[in-house]
N, C-alpha and C positions, 0 to 999 in steps of 0.2 A: 726342849730345845732346838734336837737337828730336828724333829720335824715344824720346828719353827724357819729357822735356818734354811730349810728344803723349801719351803708355801716362797719364804722373799725372794730365795731366789725362780719362782716360776714365774712370781709377780715380774721381776725383772728382765726375762725373756721374752716380752710382748713389742717393749719399747723397745730394747734391741735393736728389734727385725720392721719399727715403722723406722728409726733413723738410718740405715741403713738400706732403704729403698728408698732414701732422698740423695744422696752422693750418688748411686746408681746412673736417675736421671741425667743429674747434674751433669754427671762423668763425658754418659752419650753429647751433650749440647753440648760442652767442651770440644770434644771430639770432632762436631759434626762445627764449629769454630773454626779449629784446625782446618779443617777441607776448607770452607769457604776462603783463610785464610790462602790456604794455599793452591787456587783457581782463581783468586785476582792477581795474583803478582804473577801467575802462569799464564794468565785471560785466556782462559777454560772454562768455560761455560759448563763442559756437561761437569765438569768436579759441580757445582753449584744449583744443577739440577738434580743430581745426587743427594746434595746438602738438603735438597726443600723435600725430597723422598724421604729419606730416614728422622726428615721431623717430621712428616706423616705419622710417622708408623710409635713415634712418643707423643701423641698429641693427647691419649687421654693422660698420660700421664705427665703432667702439665701441674704446676700446683704454684698458688703464689709464692710460696718460700724460697721451691729451684727458680723460679725465675727472677727474684728478688739480688737472690749469690750470682748467676748468672749472669744480670746487667753488672752486677757489681764486679763481674773479672771480664764481662765484654767492652766494657766503656770504665771512662772515667769516674769514680764517682766523686760525687758533688758539681759532672757538666752539665751544661744546659740539655744535650740528649737524656744522659742518662738520671737528673729532677725530674723533665717530662715525663718519662715514659711509668719511671719507679711511684708516680703521684696516681697512677689509672687502677693500681695495683688494689687491690682490700686489704686493708687497715688490719682486722680480727686474727692474722696470725702475723704479728710484730714480735716477738717473743722467737718464733722460730726464722724470720728473717734478720733476726739483731745477731743465731746463733753462727746461722748458714755465712752471713756476709761477712764474718770475722773471720769464719775457715777459706773463705774463697781469698780476704785479700793478701794470704802468703802466697798464693798465683800471680802476684807483678798484672796489675790490670794497663793495659797500653795506654798512653797519656794521647792520646792521639789516634782513640781508633779506626778500621779502615772505615768507608763507605759503603758498602757489602755488606758488615759485619755491624753496622747500624740501624741500615737497614732490613737486616737480619730477625735485629731484634724489633722492629716493630711489626714485625711479624708477627714474632711471637704473641707478644702483648698484646693483637688483635685476634689473636688466631686462641689464646687461652680466655679473652672480655667475652666470644660471642659462641664458645664452649660452656660459659659463665653462667649467660644469656642479660651480658651489663648490656647493652643493646646501646643506650645512649652513652655511655664509655666507648662500646665501642667504635663510633660515630667519631667522638672528639679524637682519640687518636689515631682515627685509617683519613680524618681531614689534618692532623699534622702528618701523617708519612708521609699523601700526598702533597706535601708542602715542600718538605724536604724533599723528593725525590724532582720535582723539577727543579732545583739547581744539579742535580747529576746529569751528565751526560758520560755515561763507563758500559759497555757492553754486556760487564761481567755484573749489572744490576738488574740488568732486563730481564732474566731470573724472575729473580726476588720479586721486579717490578709487579712483572704481569701478574705475579700471587697475590699483591695489595690490590691491587684496582680489584680484582673479583670478590677480595673483603671488601675492599669500599665499599664496591655497590650492595653486596649482599647486607650489608650493618643498616644501612637508607631505605633495604625492600624492607628488613624488616621490623624498620621502627614506623613506616608505608609511607616515606619520605621520599620516593625513586624519583620523582619528578623534580628533586632541587639541583639533582646531580649534575641531569643530561644538559646543560654546559659546561661546566667541568671535565664530564666528557670527552665533549667536541671536542674543546680547548686543548686537551691532553694527546685522544686517538690524533691531532692534528700535530702536535710534535714531535709525535712517535712515530709520525713520519717524517719531519722535516730528518730523524735521527735517523732513519737509517733502523729504525727498531721495529723489525716486521714481527719478532715473537709479542709484543705492546698492541703494533695495530691490530692482531688476531684476536686479541685476548677484551680490546677495549673497542671492535667493532663489535664485538657476539655481546658485550656490558650494552654496548646504543642500542642493539637488536631488542633485548629480553627488556630495555627501559621503554623503549617504541611501545612493540607487545602487548606489555602489560595496562600499557592502557588502549588496550586496539589499535592506533596508529598504524596503521600495517601501509596505506599510499609512503608516509614516509620515510618509514622503515626500505620499504622495496627501492625509495628514489636517497635513502642513503648507500643501500647492498648495490645500487647497479654505480655509480660514483666511485666506489672506494677502490684502491688502487689495488691489483692485483697481484696473487707473488705466490709461492708455492707452502704451504701448509705444516708451521713447524712443529705446529702439536698438535695427537690425533683425539685430543678431547675437544680441543677448540676446536676441528673439524668437525666434529660430529656434531657439537652445539651447531655450528655454523650448517650443516646438513638440515638439523632439524628446524633454527628457523627460518632456513631457507623452503621446508616443507609448511609450515607453516603459512605461507607468505603466499605461496602458489595455489594451496588450498582454498584461499577466501579469497585470489583472482580468479578462480575454476580453472586452475591451469591442472587440471586432476595431474597425465600424466607425471608429466616434472615433477611433483609433488609425489606418488607414489615409490616416482625413483628415489628420491632426497630422506623420505622419512625409511625405505628399507634398508639405504646406505646406511647411514644413521644407524639404524638401529645394527646392522652387521658388524660396523667397525668400533661402537662402544666397548668401552672394557666390562670386562666381567661381572668383575666386580658393584660397576655402576647399574645394579635394578632396577632401581627406580626412573630415572633415565633412560634403557629399554625397555621399562612401561607403556613409560609415555608417546613414545616414541609407537610403538606399536598398536594403541591405542587411535592415533591422530594414523598410522597407515590403513587401519581397521574398515575406520568411516572412508579414507579417501577409494581404496580397492570399492567397496559396495556403493560411491557413487560415480565409480567408472564403468559399474554394472557387473561386478566380483565377485565371486563367494570363497572371501579367502580360508584357506588348508581348518582341517579342527587342530591339526597339529601346531600351529599357531596358536592359538589359548591352551594349546596343555601346556605351555612351556617350564623346567622349572624355577618354580617360585610365584608365576604371573598367575592361576588360574585362578585366582580367589579379585589380584585388580582386572583381570578381561573378560568376570562370569556375565555383570551387565554386557558388555561388545559380543557375548558368544551369542546371548538371548537376541539381542537386536539385530545378531548375523541370519538367527534361524529365523527369526516373523522375517526380516526380509527374502529368503531365499527360498521362504513360504509362501508370499506374496498375499499374508493375510495383512491386512489394514488395521482390521483393532486389536486385534494381537499387535500388532509395530504400536499404537495408541493405546495401548496398557504398558505394554512396556517404557517407553517413555517419559511416561506421567509413571512409574514404580521409580527409579535410578535416574531421576529428574536430574535430584542436589548430584549425583557421581558425573553428570556430561554436565551442570553447572561448575560443578568443581573444575572439571577435568578441560572448561571452555570450546565442548563442543557439540552444546548443547545447537545453535542456533545452524551444524551440520548438520547434525540430526535431524532439522525443518527440511530443510533438500532432499531429505530418503523419501519423502512422505512417495514424490515421484517416481521413484525409484521401484517403490514398494507395488505401484501400480500397475507398472511394465510391464515387473513380477510374474504376478499375477497374470497379468492380459499375456505374453509368454507360455504360462501354461496354460491359459483357459485356449490359443489358437496352437499345439498342440493336442490340446487331446479330444478338440475336436474341429471337425473339416468344416463344419457352417456352424452359427451360432445368433441366436437372435441379439442385440442391442440390450434389451430392455434385459434379458438372461445377464448380459455380460455386468452389465448397473448391479444384479444382486450376485452374483460370486464376486465380486471386485467390495461390494458392499460400501458405495459408495453414495454420503450422506446429504447431498446439495438438494438444493430446491429443483434441479428439473435433473435424474439423474440420467437418462435416456442421452440425452443434448452432453451433458458432458464424457458417457462412454463412446460418445460418436465423436466426438474432438479429440477421446487421449487417443483412440483407436488407429483416428487419421494422423495423428502427430505419430506414434509409436510409427505406421509403412513408411510414413515418408525419413524418420528416421534409420530405418530400417531395423531394426526394434525384432519385429514382428514381421513376418511372410505372411502377403493375405490381402486380400479384396475387402473396399465396401462395395456392400450395394445399399443405396439413398432407396427405394424405390419399396425395398421390402426392408428396411430395416437390419439387414444380417451385414454380420463379418465371418466373410469366407475365407478360411487359411490357404493357402497351395500345398502341395505334398511335399515333404524335405528332402533332397534333396542329397550327393554322395561328399561329404565337406572338403574329401580328400579329389574331387575336381575341383574346389577350387585352390587360390591363392594364400589361404591363412594356415594350410600346415610352413609352407617356407613363409610366412610372417615369423611365427611361431619360432622358428629353426635358427632366423636369423640376427634374431630380438634376444636367444642365448647363449650364440653366439658371438654375439657384440658385449654382452655382458660374461662373457670368458675371456673376452679379448681387453677388456677395460683391465678387468682387475689383474691380467697378468700383467698389461702397463704398468700400474701404478704399483704391485711389486718391487719390478723392475724398477721405480721414481723412490722408490721409499728404503732401497740399499743404502748402505752408508758404509762411506769408505775413509785409511785414516787423513786428516788434513795433507792437502804437500804433500802425496806418496810421489806424483810422478815429475815433482818438481828434488826430488834429493837426492841428488847425486852421488854415484857409488866411489868408493873410496881404491886409492892404490891395494889393501888386503881383501878387501872381499871381489872383486877384480883379479887379484890373484888367483885365488881360491879357489873361485865361478872357473876363470882358466884350467887352474889346473885339473877338473873335475870332467871339466870337457873332455880331455885330454884322454884320463884315465877312462871314462865312458866309451869313447870312440878306438884305445885303446883293447876294449873288454870286446868290445861288438866284433871287430875285427878275428880276434884272435876266434871265434862262437865263427864266424866264416869259415879261415879256414881248416876247423876241423869238419864244418860242413862236404865241404870238398875234397 
């Protein structure tokens, strides 16, 4: 009998542990709700930002039963928002929902919930649906949330609204219907501009750029970017995305120098946790640097967590560095699926000329004089008339300043000139100037990113504080005078 009792007690322990896990998540959600209410009444957006950050830590613990209990706590049971949001949740945990809803009724739900709390409930349900891969329900929920947002003009809702915009676009992107919401995103951006919602403008501009670039509409993306209103960045994540999209646009437009600066800056500013984003920035930056004629350092490909993802680009860089056209073609074919998925395949096609130019530079350094036929053989040109192609390639490289040589058309030779001292030129000065400009720019951005308490310069000093300050100043002056007397 005692053994049977012990076995029954052991069987009951797991059920108690499972039921105790749900209230902990629900308790955290209630604390977040109180934080949102405090921020809404005090009109402090930083509390809303903190609430969103805390929600992301609970993302994996969200369940349908917990969400239904929280909806019953935050919204009025039977109200229109409650009925709409509860309809998106799956019905398989109906028993757990009833238990949690009964326990949460004692918390006296608000009869008229705050708009911030209602939008937060939309955000919670939308995150849950996307994580559960219920993309069609997520589309419906996101559309309903955007329709509700159009009727709200509160600065404390802006932080929650920016997150809803992102998930709204993501839900349509996951179902392949991203082009359907382009008009809605443009309308939302116009409304955010009229309401001076700069965080919303920032988010919606990035979503529109992503929408255009998804369908390779680079010209329209550049027109939108150039016409969009300018303001200081409010979110580091959104600013990093903007720099990445700007780098992609500049790369397609052959403005490689500006593209390289934007992509490298996006990779440096990105958070350490955003590994996938930093990998994608580095992939595009490697291609842009190769198109500029630069060879990235080996440390770029050996960054922690990026070795396997950047392996195809490392082998591609090695082929460009050597100037081997056959090796370049084999690597481009070997990793064509990877390059196609990264949308860099059309850029790699442009690299063929750089590979030829690098090989030609190595030849000009190695030989003081070489025939154009041997140049064609070493470059492995496979055209119908390789000598004529080699001659045109050499002539263009000389004109662009890639090599320091001359063409002897009569004998069919390429004659290289002696290499001079690079320190007698302006190149070291240009390199130092670019590094100094980069350091100064980083310093200026750090100064602009400093945050101070709001309206601290407008606060008036009270009489008591003034009296204390004057007393401290008098004591300090007396102490200094006594020290001066002691010295004399």
